C-alpha positions in Angstrom: 83.6 85.0 124.6 86.0 86.3 122.3 89.9 84.5 122.8 92.7 87.1 122.0 96.5 86.6 122.6 99.1 89.1 123.8 102.4 90.3 122.3 105.5 88.9 124.0 106.8 92.6 124.4 107.3 92.2 128.2 109.0 88.8 127.9 112.6 89.4 129.5 115.0 90.5 126.6 112.3 89.7 124.0 113.6 89.4 120.4 112.0 93.0 119.2 112.1 91.6 115.6 109.5 88.9 116.7 107.0 91.4 117.5 105.5 91.9 113.9 105.6 88.2 112.8 103.8 87.4 116.3 101.2 89.8 115.0 100.7 88.6 111.8 100.5 84.7 112.7 98.1 85.5 115.6 95.7 87.4 112.9 96.0 84.2 110.3 95.2 82.1 113.4 91.8 83.7 114.1 92.5 85.3 117.6 90.2 88.4 118.3 92.7 90.9 119.5 96.5 91.3 120.0 97.3 92.8 123.6 100.3 94.4 125.2 101.5 94.6 128.6 102.8 98.2 130.0 106.0 98.6 131.9 109.0 100.9 131.6 111.7 99.8 134.0 112.1 96.2 132.4 114.0 94.9 129.4 111.1 94.6 126.9 109.5 96.6 123.9 107.5 99.7 124.9 103.6 98.8 124.6 102.9 101.7 122.2 105.8 100.6 119.7 104.4 96.9 119.9 101.0 98.0 119.5 102.3 100.3 116.4 104.3 97.5 114.7 101.3 94.9 115.4 99.0 97.5 113.6 101.5 97.8 110.5 101.6 93.9 110.6 98.0 93.0 110.3 94.5 94.1 108.7 91.8 93.0 111.0 92.5 91.8 114.5 91.8 94.1 117.6 94.3 95.9 119.5 94.2 96.5 123.1 96.9 97.6 126.0 96.2 95.4 129.0 97.1 97.6 130.6 99.3 100.8 129.7 100.4 103.0 132.6 98.9 106.1 131.9 100.2 108.5 134.8 103.9 107.8 133.9 103.1 109.5 130.7 102.8 113.3 130.1 99.1 113.6 128.9 99.4 115.2 125.6 102.0 113.2 124.6 100.0 109.7 125.3 96.8 111.1 123.9 98.9 111.5 120.7 100.7 108.1 120.8 97.4 106.3 121.3 95.4 108.4 118.9 98.0 107.5 116.3 98.0 103.9 116.9 94.3 104.0 116.5 94.5 105.8 113.5 97.2 103.7 111.4 95.2 100.7 112.7 92.0 101.9 110.9 90.2 102.2 114.4 91.1 98.8 115.9 92.7 100.1 119.0 91.2 100.2 122.5 93.0 101.7 125.3 93.4 99.8 128.6 94.9 101.8 130.9 95.7 101.7 134.7 97.6 103.5 137.4 100.6 101.5 137.6 102.1 100.1 140.8 106.1 100.0 140.6 107.7 103.2 141.5 110.7 102.5 139.2 108.2 102.9 136.2 107.8 106.5 136.9 110.7 107.9 135.0 109.8 111.4 134.0 110.5 114.2 136.1 107.6 115.5 138.1 105.4 112.4 137.4 106.1 110.5 140.5 104.2 107.4 141.8 102.0 109.7 144.1 98.6 111.1 143.4 98.1 108.9 140.3 94.4 108.2 140.8 93.7 112.1 140.8 96.4 112.5 138.1 94.7 110.2 135.8 91.5 111.7 136.1 92.7 115.1 135.1 94.5 113.1 132.3 91.5 111.6 131.1 90.1 115.2 130.3 93.2 116.0 128.5 93.0 113.0 126.2 89.4 113.5 125.3 89.7 117.1 124.5 92.6 116.4 122.2 90.9 113.5 120.5 88.1 116.0 119.7 90.7 118.3 118.2 91.2 120.9 120.9 94.6 122.9 120.5 96.7 122.3 123.9 98.3 125.2 125.7 101.3 126.3 123.9 100.6 124.7 120.8 99.4 126.8 117.6 97.7 123.4 116.1 95.5 120.3 117.1 97.8 117.2 117.9 95.9 114.7 116.0 94.7 114.6 112.2 91.0 115.8 111.6 88.5 113.0 111.9 90.4 111.4 114.7 88.2 109.5 116.9 87.9 109.0 120.7 89.7 106.1 121.6 87.7 103.4 123.5 88.7 103.2 126.9 89.1 100.4 129.4 90.3 100.6 133.0 92.2 98.0 135.4 92.5 98.2 138.9 90.9 96.4 141.6 89.7 99.3 143.9 86.4 100.9 143.7 87.8 104.1 142.2 88.5 102.0 139.2 85.1 100.7 138.8 83.6 103.9 138.9 86.0 105.3 136.4 84.9 102.6 134.2 81.1 103.9 134.7 82.1 107.5 134.6 84.5 107.4 131.5 85.1 104.1 130.0 83.4 101.4 127.8 85.0 98.5 129.9 87.3 96.9 132.4 90.4 94.8 132.3 90.6 92.2 134.9 94.0 91.5 136.8 96.2 88.5 136.0 94.8 86.4 138.7 92.4 83.6 139.0 88.8 83.7 137.8 87.5 83.3 141.3 89.5 86.5 142.3 88.5 88.4 139.1 85.0 87.6 139.4 83.9 90.3 142.4 85.7 93.0 140.3 83.5 92.2 137.2 80.5 92.3 139.5 81.6 95.7 141.1 82.0 97.0 137.6 78.6 95.9 136.5 76.9 97.7 139.7 78.9 101.1 139.2 77.8 100.9 135.5 74.2 100.5 136.5 74.4 103.1 139.4 75.8 105.6 136.8 72.8 105.1 134.6 74.7 103.6 131.7 72.9 101.6 128.9 73.8 98.4 127.9 76.9 96.6 129.5 80.5 97.2 130.4 82.7 95.2 128.2 84.8 92.7 130.5 88.4 91.6 129.4 90.0 88.9 131.3 93.9 88.3 131.0 95.7 85.0 131.9 99.3 84.1 131.3 100.0 80.7 129.1 102.5 78.7 128.2 101.7 75.4 125.9 105.2 73.5 125.9 108.1 75.0 128.4 105.6 75.6 131.3 108.5 75.8 134.1 110.5 78.4 131.9 107.3 80.5 131.6 106.6 80.4 135.3 110.1 81.6 136.2 109.7 84.2 133.7 106.5 85.6 135.2 107.9 85.1 138.6 110.7 87.4 137.3 108.5 90.1 135.9 106.5 90.5 139.3 109.5 90.2 141.7 109.3 93.9 142.6 105.9 93.0 144.0 107.4 91.0 146.7 108.3 87.1 146.5 104.8 85.9 147.6 103.1 88.0 145.3 105.3 86.9 142.4 105.2 83.3 143.2 101.3 83.5 143.5 101.1 85.0 140.1 103.4 82.6 138.5 101.7 79.5 139.9 98.5 80.6 138.1 99.8 80.1 134.6 97.8 78.1 132.2 100.3 75.5 131.2 99.4 73.3 128.5 96.6 72.7 126.2 94.2 71.0 128.9 94.7 74.0 131.1 94.5 76.8 128.6 91.4 75.1 127.9 90.3 75.0 131.4 90.9 78.7 131.8 88.6 79.5 128.8 85.7 77.9 130.4 86.3 79.5 133.8 86.5 82.9 132.5 83.4 82.6 130.4 81.5 81.1 133.6 82.0 84.5 135.3 80.8 86.3 132.2 84.3 87.5 130.6 83.6 89.0 127.2 86.8 88.7 126.0 90.0 86.7 127.2 93.6 87.7 126.3 96.1 85.0 126.9 99.9 86.7 127.6 102.6 84.8 126.5 105.4 83.9 129.1 108.0 83.7 126.1 108.6 84.9 122.6 108.6 81.4 120.9 106.7 82.2 117.8 105.2 78.5 117.6 103.5 79.2 120.8 101.1 81.0 118.6 99.8 78.0 116.7 100.1 76.0 119.8 97.6 78.2 121.8 95.3 78.3 118.5 95.2 74.7 118.3 94.2 74.4 121.9 91.2 77.1 122.2 90.3 78.2 118.7 
């Protein structure tokens, strides 16, 4: 199982100048992938910007959005943004995408929080067409450079429609920020949907987990704050699941390996850049 690390782009009031150095140190430490968290209505750095900064600061490490909120974006704009991240990184980007569950993230007029599943399915066809060089309505030219590839797609979400979307349109799945015992049934459902769709090989299964090596209580408070809009009970539950300390992160690695994850991305709970080395010392 590969081990990645998230960028601190959605830590409350993150210092934006940390992003590029965090990416550089993560590559040097030997992590497989840099992840980003997607949200609009929170005082962080936009995930597409964080990923672009990371692409410019690195040369080898993979990039993944885990997950970007697809239906909050106009599809032509998102197709161009994501193709551009993939292109400037030299083809290192996987687009992990989901529906979004917070109404305040839907800030674009006409793109509200209703009907997001059907809207994403329509948008996916737009993305793929534009990545193949099609010209969108109202434009005189393609919106991506010639030779651009179709960006690999991963999907989040813990409903049957998400699992079927993986099998129909994606290369894999991103589990939620939940304990392995709760993610395992989703992994199994993705595998079944993949097989039922007649896909060859296996879906790529990505797990995510929050971590804090030193200041665990501050980390829990930060995660709780991030999930407050989901309700106090849900926020407390997710915050309680942080992997706190070196022994805990090692146990989390084993637990996700046991359920067959192909990659585990540890998302930070602070922008303390020394956490990169601390996590690497614990799990690499």
